[in-house]
N, C-alpha and C positions, 0 to 999 in steps of 0.2 A: 878305797874312794868314802866319801860321808855317802854310803846307801841309804835310797827311802826307807828302809827297815830303821837304820837308826836314826835318822832325820824326823823317824815320825816317832819314833820313842823319847827322843826329847823333847819333841813337842808334845806331845801327850803330858807327858813329866812337866810342864809348865802350865800346861792348861789353855794354852792361848788360843785353839782354834774355836774349843765352846764359847771361851770369852765375847770374840768376834762376832761369832754367827750371831749371837743376841742384837746388835744392833744395826745389821743391814745385810741383806741378801748377797752382795758382792766383796768380793776380797781378792786385792792384786797383793802380791809379794815377792819378793827377792831374797834369797839365801845364798850367802856364798860360805862353802868350806874348805879347809884344806884337812888332808889327811895323809900321814906318815905309816905305808902298809910296809909291814919285814916278808912279804908275801902274796905279790900282787897276785899272782894267777893260782896263788893253793898248790903250788905243785910239791912233790916231793923236797925231803931237805936239801939234798944234796944239786936241786935244782931251784931253789930259793932264789928270787930276786926281787928286793927292795925298790921303791919309787917313793915318792910325791905325789899328791894328784889333787889339781885345784876342781872344784866342783861347784858350778852355777847354775841356780837352779829359777826358772821365773815362772809362778804359778796365776793362776786365775781360778776361783772357784763360784758357786752359785748355790744358795739354798733359799729357795723360795715359794713360800706356802701360797696356793691359788684357790680358796675356797675349801672344799673338803678334800684336796688335791695337794700335791708337794712335787717339785721338780727341784734335785740337786744335780750338779753339773761341775768337772775338774778337771784343767788341762793343765799342764805342767811339761815343762824342755828344761832336763838335766843335761847341763856340759860338763864332762869329763875331759880334763886336759892333765897325760903323762908328764912328768918331767922327763924320766929319763927313756921310757917306752912308748915313743909317739904313738907306734903303731896302734894302739891301744886306746886312742883318745875315739871317743863316740860319743854322740848325742842321745838320750834317752828321754823320748816322750813317753807321757800318760794320759790317757783321755778316758776318762768316764764318767756316767752318764746315768742316773735313776729318776723312774717317776711311780710314788707311791699313789695310788688311786685306792678309790673311795667310790661302792656305788650303792646308795641305799644306806640302811642301817646294818645288812648283816655279809656285805662283800666287800671284801678291799685285798691290797694286796700289792707287787711290786715286780716292775720290767725294769730290766735296764743292761749295760752291756759295758766292757771296761776293753784298751787294749794297751799293753804296754812292752817296751822295749829296754831291753839294759845289757849291760856286758855279764856273761857270764864267765865266772872266774873258777869254777871248779872242774874236775877231771875226773873220770870214770874208771882208769887202773893206770898201772905201770904201764900197758902199751897204748895207752890212747892218752897221754898227756898233751892237750895242746895249748901252745906257749904262744901260740897268736891270740887275736882277735876273735872273740868267739861272742855272734850276738844272738839273746834268746828273746824270742817275740812270742807274746801270750796275749791269746783275744776270748774274752767271756761273755754268754749272752745268757742270761735266763728271766724267766716269769712265774712268777709265785699268785696262789689267790687261796680264797680263804672263804669258808660260810661259816657263818655264826659271830662268830669276833664277840661279843655283848654276854652270850651266854655260856655255860658250862662247857659245854661240846662243840667244837667246831671241827668242821674237813678243811682238811688242807690237800695241796696239789701244785707241782710245777714240776718245771721243764729246766736242765740247764744245761750249755753247750760250751768246750772249752778246746782250744787247739794250741798246742804248742811246737814249735820250729827252732831250729838253729843253721847258722851260716857257715862252722865248722864242718867239712866231710866227715871227719872221724865223730861228729852227733848226729849224724844222719837216722841211727838207729833208734833215739831216743824222741822224733817228731814223732807226735802222735794226736789226737781226735779223741773227743769223748760226747755222747749225748746221755744226758741221766733224765728218768724221768717218774717221780715222786708221788706217793699218793698215800693218805694217812688220816688221822685222826688224833685230836687234842682236848682233854679232859684238863678244866680248872677249875675246881671247884671253890677256891678261894685264891685270893691276889698273891699270897707267897706261895703258892703249890700248884705246879703242872704237872702230866704226864701227857706224854707221846708215843703213839705207835705207826711206824713207818715202813712200808714197803716200796726198796727203790730198785730200778732194772735200770743197767747200765751197758753202753753198745760202744765198744774203744775198738779204736785201729791204730797198727804200728803200720804205717807203709813203708818203712825202708827197714823193717826189725831186722832182716837179715841180707848179708850181701848173693848169697847159694840159696836159700829158702824161701825169698821173697818179702813180703807182706804179713803180718800176724793181725788178726782181729778178734776182740774178744768179749764175754757176755760178762755179767757180774748181778748178781743178786745180793741187796743186803735187806735183812728183816730187823729193823732196830728200835729199840725202846729206851726213849729219852726222859728223865726225872730230873726238874730243875725246884730247888728248895730253898727259900728264905729262910734262916735257922731264926735268925735275929736280924735288928737295924744294921749289926757289924757285921753280918754274915752269911754267905750262900754257895750251895753249893750244886751241882751238876752234874750228871752221868750219863753217859750213852753208852748204850749194850748192844753190838750187832752181831747176827750170826751173816757173814759173807762166803759165797759161792761164787768161782772164778773158774770159765774155762775158756782156751785158749786153742784156734786153730791148726797152731805148729808146737810140736812135739815138745820142741827145744823151749818154749818159754813155760815160764811157773803159773800156775793154777792152784785152785782144789779147793775145800771149805778150811774155814780158818774162823774164830773169833778174835773182832775188832772193837773199838771204843774208845773212850775217853772220860776223863772226870777232873774237875776243877773244884778249885775253893775260892773265895774273894773274902777276905777279912780284913778290917779295917777298924783295929781298935780305938782309936782315937782320930779324931778330924786331922791331923798332919801326918798320919802315917798309915799304911797301908800295904797287904801282903796277896800275891798271887802266885795260887801252883796251878798246875796243867798237866796232866799225863794223858800222852796222846798213843794210839797203838792200830797203824794201819800199814799200806802198802802206795806205791806210787801211782796205782789204777786209780787212788779213789780220789774224792773231792775234797780231802783234808788236807790242812793246809801243815805239811812235814818238815819245811823250813829249809835254808840256803844249804846247797851240796848236795842234796839226797833225790837228787835226779839220778834215776838209775832204772833201765826196765828188768833190770836181776836182782831188784831190792824184793823180795818174799815177802819182809816184814820190819817196820822200822818201829821202835820203843822211844816215844820222846818224850823227856823232862822238860817242864820249863817253872822257874821260879824266880820271882821278882820281890822287892819292896822298893817303897816309893817313901821319901821323908820331905814334907815339906817345913823346912829350916825356918825359915821366914816369908813375910809374903813375897816378896823377891827373889828368893833361892829354895831350890831344889836339887834335892839328890837320888840320885837311884842307882839299885846294884840287882843286876842279874846272873841267872844261871842257866845254860840250856846243857843237855844230857842226848843225844843221840845214838842208840844202838838198834844197827843192822842188820839181817840177816841175809846173806845173798846168796843166791845160785844163779849159774850157768846148766844148763842143762845140755848137754857132746849127747845128738842122736845117736844112738847105736855104741855109745860107749860108754856113757854115765854122766856123772855130773861134777862140779866143781864146788865147794862150799865152802865159805868165810864168815868172818863179820869184821866190821868196825865199830869204833866205839867215838865219836866226836865229842869233847867240851868246849864250852866256850862261859869267859868270865866277862862281864861287860860291869863297867863305873861311869856314871853320866852325872855330869855336873851341869844342873840350869840358871841362869839368871836372867830377871826381867826386871831392866830396870825401871823401862815406861811401858805402857800399853802397845805400844806400835812395834817396841825393839824386841827382840829375845836373842840370846847368849847362851852359849853351851858348846861342854869339851864332853869327850868320850874315850875312853879308853879298852882297849878288852883283850883280851891273851885266848886264840883256839888251837886246840892238840886234837889229833888224830891219833888212832892207836888202830892196830889192823893183829886179827888171828884169825887161822886157818890158812885157807888159799890165798897167796898175796898175787894171783893174777886177778882178781876181782875189786882189789884195792889199796891202798897202799898210805903209808901216816905223812902226815905235815903237821906244820905246828907256824905259828902266824901271830905279830903284835901286831896292833892297830892303836894310832892316837889321832885323834881328830876334833876338832874345832871347827864351828860354824857362828853365822851373823844373822839373824831375818829382820827385815822388815817389811811391816804391815800396811798395806793403804786400804780405806774403803770410801 
């Protein structure tokens, strides 16, 4: 189907959202897309089934300054209909809201939340392939506050809550919730340089982790340092390094100390060409976005690479090329027996073409190929491949 991630990438390529946001606080849009997918459920090669999906999205958004405050909200409903596998038909809503607040000259922050439902099309292993509809529900809430703001030194604190659940019985072990509290300090001696030091405590819960052992609770500590540097008007880098220590209540759950982090580079050599590079290393228990198909409580560590390039051919035509690679270290501990260990590597190459003949109309097509290979114990993952081609059209109203 024309996923939200693919649609967002295509619209970001065109830059239609920022242009509209400058004119009116309200936006209404309708998007129609058609997708041909060679493996709609990312199943093993011998079980892959192709289909054509129609995706209709109705959306409304608000971006309204109120004095020194700002309110943003988004509501959309995506209707996905499969030509052959009608049992996968689904309605996928998204609700988001955020309030950017400011009190006096030295206090500011954000508070908000989101609710997202979507068809989860990936599977855990050869033994748990779900060939029917599996709906993923994600809820998030957050509060952030900063004291200082206009000074070189700023104190920062925040809380974030997250809940995830699935409708398929085979995925009950992946249902989870977590609450994270963060406190830290930021030092910004000049606009082009900032450094942060944070301490984060996360309490998580897998209510259905094991059918025999029951629930699993975990506690995680992160001590992290973040650095952002603008080297020139065309280049910016950011680096995050963290030491993570995680302890689980069940002996079969993976934990222990490890190093995590990320690094990114944004480069725009010309006004029409820009590149983005990001490397991320973390696990499923963190608040980092690891990407589609990487949900797995047996995921000990994931290293992800994202590369993208965008070229503005003309004022109305844009091209985009992206490459993603994820390497997972998987481990399943069997109490009193030992552990299963394996790795899988997933790669996705995507090409995007966007055309905006007028301000209210955006058109585009995406083509991508996904491949995953497996090494080690094959009970922890499986290889698959998929070819996807999608086209869409979007109308905006103010």
